[in-house]
C-alpha positions as CSV (number, residue, x, y, z in Angstrom):
1,M,124.9,78.0,106.3
2,R,123.5,80.7,104.2
3,T,126.1,81.9,101.7
4,T,126.7,85.4,100.3
5,S,125.9,86.1,96.7
6,R,129.5,87.2,96.2
7,S,130.8,84.4,94.0
8,T,134.5,85.4,93.6
9,T,137.4,84.9,96.0
10,R,139.7,87.9,96.1
11,N,143.5,87.5,96.3
12,T,144.5,89.0,99.6
13,R,147.6,90.7,98.3
14,G,145.6,92.1,95.4
15,A,142.9,93.3,97.7
16,R,145.3,95.2,99.9
17,A,147.0,96.8,96.9
18,A,143.8,97.9,95.2
19,A,142.3,99.1,98.4
20,A,145.5,101.1,99.1
21,V,145.4,102.6,95.6
22,A,141.7,103.5,95.9
23,A,142.0,104.9,99.4
24,G,145.2,106.7,98.5
25,A,143.7,108.3,95.4
26,L,140.7,109.4,97.5
27,A,143.0,110.8,100.2
28,F,145.0,112.8,97.7
29,S,142.0,114.1,95.8
30,L,139.8,115.1,98.7
31,A,142.5,117.1,100.5
32,A,141.5,120.5,99.0
33,C,138.4,119.9,97.0
34,G,136.1,122.9,96.3
35,G,132.3,122.7,96.0
36,G,130.2,123.6,93.1
37,G,126.6,123.8,92.0
38,D,123.7,124.3,94.4
39,K,125.1,123.8,97.9
40,D,126.6,120.3,97.4
41,G,125.2,119.9,93.9
42,T,122.2,118.0,95.2
43,K,118.9,119.1,93.8
44,A,115.5,117.7,94.4
45,A,113.3,120.1,92.5
46,G,113.1,121.7,89.1
47,S,113.6,120.2,85.7
48,T,115.2,116.8,85.1
49,P,118.8,117.0,83.8
50,S,119.2,115.6,80.4
51,A,120.4,112.0,80.2
52,G,123.3,111.0,78.0
53,D,122.7,109.3,74.7
54,S,124.4,105.9,74.7
55,G,122.3,104.6,71.8
56,L,120.2,102.6,74.3
57,N,117.4,100.8,72.6
58,L,114.2,100.5,74.6
59,P,110.8,99.0,73.5
60,K,107.6,101.0,73.2
61,L,105.5,100.3,76.2
62,N,102.4,102.4,75.7
63,G,99.7,101.3,78.1
64,T,102.1,99.4,80.4
65,H,102.0,100.3,84.0
66,L,104.9,99.4,86.4
67,E,105.5,99.8,90.1
68,V,108.9,100.2,91.7
69,A,109.3,99.8,95.4
70,A,112.2,101.3,97.5
71,V,112.9,102.6,101.0
72,W,114.2,105.9,99.7
73,T,112.7,109.1,101.0
74,G,113.1,112.8,100.6
75,A,115.5,114.1,98.0
76,E,116.8,110.6,97.2
77,Q,113.2,109.5,96.3
78,A,112.5,112.7,94.4
79,N,115.7,112.4,92.3
80,F,115.0,108.7,91.5
81,K,111.5,109.6,90.3
82,K,113.2,111.8,87.7
83,V,115.0,108.8,86.4
84,L,111.7,106.9,86.2
85,A,110.2,109.9,84.4
86,E,112.8,109.7,81.6
87,F,112.0,106.0,81.2
88,E,108.4,106.9,80.8
89,K,109.3,109.5,78.2
90,R,111.3,107.1,76.2
91,T,109.0,104.1,76.3
92,G,105.5,105.4,76.9
93,A,105.1,103.4,80.0
94,S,103.8,104.8,83.3
95,V,105.7,104.1,86.5
96,T,104.6,104.5,90.1
97,F,107.1,104.7,93.0
98,V,105.9,102.7,95.9
99,P,107.4,103.8,99.3
100,A,108.6,100.8,101.3
101,Q,109.6,100.3,104.9
102,D,112.7,98.6,106.4
103,P,113.2,95.7,106.3
104,I,112.0,95.8,102.7
105,I,111.9,91.9,102.5
106,N,109.1,92.0,105.2
107,F,107.3,94.8,103.3
108,L,107.5,92.8,100.0
109,G,106.3,89.7,101.8
110,S,103.1,91.4,102.8
111,K,102.6,92.8,99.3
112,I,103.2,89.4,97.8
113,A,100.9,87.7,100.3
114,G,98.2,90.2,99.3
115,G,98.7,89.4,95.6
116,Q,100.0,92.9,94.9
117,P,103.8,92.7,94.5
118,P,105.6,95.6,92.8
119,D,107.1,94.8,89.4
120,V,110.6,95.8,90.6
121,A,112.1,96.3,94.0
122,M,115.3,98.1,94.9
123,L,117.0,95.8,97.4
124,P,119.8,97.2,99.6
125,Q,121.4,93.9,100.6
126,P,122.9,91.0,98.7
127,G,121.4,88.9,101.5
128,A,117.9,90.3,100.6
129,I,118.4,89.3,97.0
130,K,119.3,85.8,98.0
131,Q,116.3,85.7,100.3
132,A,114.0,86.9,97.4
133,V,115.4,84.2,95.2
134,D,115.1,81.5,97.8
135,K,111.4,82.4,98.3
136,G,110.8,82.2,94.6
137,W,110.0,85.9,94.3
138,A,112.9,87.2,92.2
139,K,113.1,86.7,88.4
140,P,116.4,86.6,86.5
141,V,117.2,89.4,84.1
142,N,116.9,88.6,80.4
143,A,119.6,88.5,77.9
144,D,118.9,92.1,76.7
145,A,119.2,93.5,80.2
146,L,122.2,91.3,81.0
147,S,124.0,92.6,77.9
148,E,123.6,96.2,79.1
149,L,124.8,95.2,82.6
150,S,127.9,93.3,81.3
151,K,128.8,96.3,79.1
152,N,128.7,98.8,81.9
153,Y,129.7,97.1,85.1
154,S,132.9,95.5,86.5
155,Q,132.6,91.8,87.1
156,G,132.6,92.3,90.8
157,W,129.5,94.4,90.7
158,Q,127.8,91.9,88.5
159,N,128.7,89.0,90.8
160,I,127.1,90.7,93.9
161,G,123.8,90.6,92.0
162,K,124.1,86.9,91.2
163,V,122.6,83.9,93.0
164,N,123.5,80.4,92.0
165,G,125.2,81.8,88.9
166,K,122.1,83.6,87.6
167,Q,121.9,87.4,87.4
168,Y,119.0,88.7,89.5
169,G,120.3,92.1,90.7
170,V,121.2,95.2,88.8
171,Y,123.2,97.5,91.0
172,Y,121.9,100.9,90.3
173,K,123.2,102.8,93.3
174,A,126.5,102.5,95.1
175,A,128.0,104.1,98.2
176,N,131.5,104.8,99.2
177,K,131.1,104.1,103.0
178,S,134.7,104.9,104.0
179,L,134.4,108.7,104.6
180,I,134.3,111.1,107.5
181,W,132.6,114.5,107.0
182,Y,133.7,117.4,109.1
183,N,132.8,121.0,109.8
184,A,135.6,123.0,108.3
185,K,135.1,126.1,110.5
186,V,135.3,124.0,113.6
187,F,138.6,122.4,112.4
188,E,140.0,125.8,111.5
189,N,139.1,127.3,114.9
190,A,140.6,124.4,116.7
191,G,143.7,124.1,114.6
192,A,142.8,120.5,113.8
193,K,144.1,118.7,110.7
194,E,142.6,115.9,108.6
195,P,143.8,112.6,110.1
196,K,145.3,109.8,108.1
197,T,145.6,107.1,110.8
198,W,143.4,106.0,113.7
199,K,145.9,107.5,116.1
200,D,145.7,110.7,114.2
201,L,141.9,110.6,114.4
202,L,142.1,110.3,118.2
203,N,144.5,113.2,118.4
204,T,142.2,115.3,116.1
205,A,139.2,114.5,118.3
206,Q,141.1,115.6,121.4
207,T,142.1,118.8,119.7
208,V,138.5,119.5,118.7
209,S,137.2,118.6,122.2
210,D,139.8,121.0,123.8
211,S,138.4,123.8,121.6
212,G,135.0,123.3,123.2
213,V,133.2,121.3,120.5
214,T,132.1,117.7,120.8
215,P,134.1,115.7,118.2
216,F,131.6,113.1,116.9
217,S,128.0,112.9,115.9
218,I,126.7,109.3,115.7
219,G,123.3,108.3,114.4
220,G,123.0,105.4,116.8
221,A,119.2,105.2,116.5
222,D,119.9,103.6,113.1
223,G,121.9,100.4,113.8
224,W,123.3,100.3,110.4
225,T,125.5,103.3,111.0
226,L,127.2,101.4,113.8
227,T,127.8,98.3,111.7
228,D,129.5,100.6,109.2
229,W,131.8,102.0,111.8
230,F,132.7,98.4,112.8
231,E,133.3,97.3,109.2
232,N,135.7,100.0,108.4
233,V,137.8,99.4,111.6
234,Y,137.6,95.6,111.0
235,L,138.6,95.7,107.3
236,S,141.6,97.9,107.9
237,Q,142.7,96.2,111.1
238,A,142.0,92.5,110.3
239,G,142.5,92.7,106.5
240,P,140.4,91.6,103.6
241,Q,140.7,87.8,104.1
242,K,139.4,87.9,107.6
243,Y,136.7,90.3,106.5
244,D,135.5,87.9,103.9
245,Q,135.6,85.0,106.4
246,L,133.6,86.9,109.0
247,A,131.1,88.1,106.4
248,Q,130.4,84.5,105.5
249,H,130.5,83.3,109.1
250,K,133.5,81.1,108.4
251,I,135.0,82.4,111.5
252,K,133.1,83.2,114.7
253,W,132.3,86.6,116.2
254,T,134.2,85.4,119.2
255,D,137.4,85.5,117.1
256,P,140.2,87.6,118.5
257,S,140.1,89.8,115.4
258,V,136.6,90.9,116.4
259,K,137.8,91.6,120.0
260,D,140.5,93.8,118.5
261,A,138.1,95.8,116.4
262,L,135.6,96.4,119.2
263,T,138.4,97.4,121.6
264,T,139.5,99.9,119.0
265,L,136.0,101.3,118.5
266,A,135.7,101.7,122.3
267,Q,138.5,104.2,122.1
268,I,135.9,106.6,120.6
269,W,132.6,105.1,121.7
270,G,133.9,104.9,125.3
271,K,134.5,108.6,125.7
272,Q,131.0,110.0,126.5
273,D,132.1,113.6,126.1
274,W,133.3,112.9,122.6
275,I,129.8,111.9,121.4
276,A,127.1,114.4,120.8
277,G,124.5,113.8,123.5
278,G,126.6,111.0,124.9
279,P,125.7,107.4,124.1
280,N,122.1,107.8,125.2
281,G,121.7,110.8,123.0
282,A,123.4,109.1,120.0
283,L,121.0,106.1,120.4
284,Q,118.1,108.6,120.0
285,T,119.6,110.3,117.0
286,E,118.6,109.1,113.5
287,F,121.1,109.2,110.7
288,P,119.8,112.4,108.9
289,A,119.9,114.4,112.2
290,S,123.4,113.1,112.9
291,V,124.5,114.8,109.7
292,T,122.6,118.0,109.9
293,Q,123.5,118.7,113.5
294,T,127.2,118.7,112.4
295,F,126.6,121.5,110.0
296,T,124.2,123.8,111.9
297,G,124.8,126.0,114.9
298,G,127.5,128.3,113.5
299,D,130.8,128.0,115.3
300,Q,129.2,125.8,117.9
301,P,127.5,122.9,116.2
302,K,126.6,119.8,118.2
303,A,129.6,118.0,116.8
304,A,132.5,118.5,114.5
305,M,132.6,115.2,112.6
306,V,130.1,112.6,111.4
307,Y,131.1,109.3,109.8
308,E,129.1,108.0,106.9
309,G,129.1,107.5,103.1
310,D,129.0,109.8,100.2
311,F,125.2,109.9,100.5
312,A,125.5,112.1,103.5
313,Q,125.6,115.0,101.0
314,V,121.9,114.7,100.5
315,N,121.5,115.6,104.2
316,I,124.1,118.3,104.2
317,T,122.1,120.1,101.5
318,E,119.3,120.5,104.1
319,T,121.7,122.9,105.9
320,K,123.4,126.1,104.7
321,A,126.7,124.3,104.5
322,K,128.4,124.0,101.1
323,V,130.3,120.8,100.4
324,G,133.9,121.4,99.7
325,T,133.9,124.7,101.6
326,D,131.9,124.4,104.9
327,A,131.5,120.6,104.8
328,K,134.7,118.8,103.9
329,V,135.5,115.1,103.9
330,F,138.5,112.7,104.5
331,P,138.9,109.0,103.9
332,F,138.2,106.7,106.9
333,P,141.6,106.6,108.6
334,T,144.0,103.6,108.5
335,V,143.6,101.4,111.5
336,G,145.9,98.6,110.4
337,G,147.9,98.0,107.2
338,T,145.8,99.9,104.7
339,A,142.8,102.3,104.7
340,P,139.5,100.6,104.3
341,V,137.4,100.7,101.1
342,V,133.9,99.6,102.0
343,S,131.0,99.9,99.6
344,G,127.2,99.4,99.7
345,G,124.5,99.7,97.1
346,D,120.9,99.1,96.0
347,A,120.0,96.6,93.3
348,A,116.9,96.5,91.0
349,V,115.3,93.1,91.3
350,I,112.4,92.0,89.1
351,L,109.5,90.4,91.0
352,K,106.9,90.3,88.1
353,D,108.6,89.2,84.9
354,S,107.3,91.2,81.9
355,K,108.6,93.0,78.9
356,G,108.2,96.3,80.8
357,A,110.0,95.1,84.0
358,Q,112.9,93.7,81.9
359,A,113.1,97.0,80.0
360,L,113.2,98.9,83.2
361,A,116.0,96.7,84.5
362,K,117.9,97.4,81.3
363,W,117.3,101.1,81.7
364,L,118.6,101.1,85.2
365,A,121.8,99.3,84.0
366,S,122.4,102.0,81.4
367,P,124.7,105.0,81.8
368,D,121.7,107.2,80.5
369,A,119.7,106.5,83.7
370,A,122.6,106.8,86.1
371,T,123.8,110.1,84.5
372,I,120.5,111.7,85.3
373,Q,120.8,111.1,89.0
374,A,124.5,111.7,89.1
375,K,123.9,115.3,87.8
376,L,121.4,115.8,90.6
377,G,124.0,115.0,93.3
378,G,124.0,112.9,96.4
379,Y,124.3,109.8,94.4
380,L,127.1,107.4,93.3
381,S,126.9,104.9,90.5
382,P,128.8,101.7,90.1
383,N,128.3,102.0,86.3
384,K,131.7,102.6,84.8
385,S,130.2,104.1,81.7
386,V,128.8,107.1,83.5
387,P,131.1,110.1,82.7
388,N,132.9,111.5,85.7
389,S,131.9,114.9,84.5
390,A,128.3,114.1,85.3
391,Y,128.8,114.6,89.0
392,P,128.1,118.2,90.0
393,N,131.1,119.0,92.1
394,E,134.7,118.1,92.6
395,V,134.1,116.2,95.8
396,Q,131.6,113.9,94.2
397,R,133.7,113.4,91.1
398,K,136.7,112.3,93.2
399,I,134.6,109.9,95.3
400,A,133.1,108.4,92.2
401,K,136.5,108.0,90.5
402,A,137.9,106.3,93.6
403,L,135.1,103.7,93.5
404,I,135.3,103.0,89.8
405,D,139.1,102.8,89.9
406,S,138.9,100.2,92.6
407,G,137.5,97.8,89.9
408,D,136.6,94.4,91.2
409,V,138.6,94.7,94.3
410,F,136.5,96.3,97.0
411,R,134.6,95.0,100.0
412,F,130.8,95.2,100.1
413,D,129.1,96.2,103.3
414,M,129.5,93.1,105.6
415,S,126.1,93.4,107.3
416,D,124.4,93.7,103.9
417,Q,125.9,90.4,103.0
418,A,124.5,88.7,106.1
419,P,121.0,87.2,106.5
420,Q,118.7,90.0,107.1
421,S,117.7,88.8,110.5
422,F,121.3,89.3,111.6
423,G,122.6,92.2,109.5
424,G,119.6,94.2,108.5
425,T,116.7,94.2,111.0
426,P,116.1,97.1,113.5
427,G,116.2,95.9,117.1
428,K,117.8,92.6,116.3
429,G,121.1,90.9,115.5
430,E,124.1,93.0,114.8
431,W,122.2,96.3,114.8
432,K,121.0,95.7,118.4
433,E,124.2,94.3,119.8
434,L,126.3,97.2,118.5
435,Q,123.7,99.7,119.9
436,D,124.1,98.0,123.2
437,F,127.9,98.1,122.8
438,L,127.7,101.9,122.1
439,K,125.9,102.2,125.5
440,N,128.4,99.9,127.3
441,P,131.7,99.7,125.3
442,T,133.5,98.0,128.2
443,D,131.7,94.7,127.6
444,V,133.7,93.5,124.6
445,A,133.5,89.8,125.5
446,G,129.8,89.9,126.2
447,T,129.1,91.7,123.0
448,Q,131.1,89.1,121.1
449,R,129.1,86.3,122.6
450,K,125.8,87.9,121.8
451,L,126.9,88.6,118.2
452,E,128.0,85.0,117.7
453,A,124.8,83.6,119.1
454,D,122.7,85.9,116.8
455,A,124.9,85.0,113.8
456,A,124.8,81.3,114.5
457,A,121.0,81.4,114.6
458,A,120.8,83.5,111.4
459,Y,123.3,81.5,109.4
460,G,122.2,78.1,110.7
461,S,125.6,77.3,111.8
């Protein structure tokens, strides 16, 4: 069976306590946050914000050319390029951003087969890091980069980037994936309140629906948004220990805990008039549109709420809504004993070992690099040395603080821990089965059987 790169076993009681603290802090801090900066503080043009000066020592790399591949587009890509530009300024190297397609492992495979791999790739799944190591593509970071990483990251974030005890991944970007964004004007008009529990969420949705606005926008065309829905429900309802077991396929997807989570999801997914465009419309809606349609249309947007992580701010900035005023956020409601704290992220992995590539890995592990993108907004760093003040508005500062305060005890996106054929490929595995479930949420048992068959094939067990 393919194992996850997470190499530590969390104590269940400690996991629940830390999750509760992090979620509680987030709930408290987001209740009345105000916005600041440009719209949500996300910027994709203009001058690069100055980086902090942590005394980082980088080599001179005049004449060195590097390529960095990632699937990022739009403002996210533009902002990352500013981080690369500062690296160029400090070292004399030149760096080219190479746009990649999902799944990035397949993209890299074609590049490597053609003899033109990028020097560094930003991999969005621990399973993809493991796959790159197994294929002999990935190179471990050197002692210099490792020193920077160990200085600035909790052990948990370091461990996610390890394979067989060696450090391959430098987690540059994180995500708090336990958030629901809402249109403040719609809530105000409906007399709706921010929910704290799943039952509250259902009541809020009904209140919004009664006011004449569809409650939820779901980007079902992108299967990963549906796995994120499932993971939050499952983590809160089944608990961290079960979550870890299912993530590693140590329990089957036919387990009663999965039935419970799917049945709970169906309480929302099964109400066609609660979903913008109904299930068929949701399955044709990509994630960016699921966000923007929640914050356009004045008093009558296509939906009142959209679930997804902190990175949704990048898409909100494409509308006229201001985060903290027009677009507000609350933690994913408690389904079971505690509110979920689910994270994701992207790690820099070296594919062509060189002085320049290792220096770039060190740069991306530094607070100097992360501070640049933090100031631009729509970004969250797992680097504990990034000053909280770097984030451009109160909403982002509180989200970042909640993530850092959770320390080593958080749960990484389950599908990102899985083999990519199961948890990270469009039209296959978990993405497809949950898309089918969104279309027919009455077929809980059938969905479980298909998920288990896909998982067994992917994990080899």
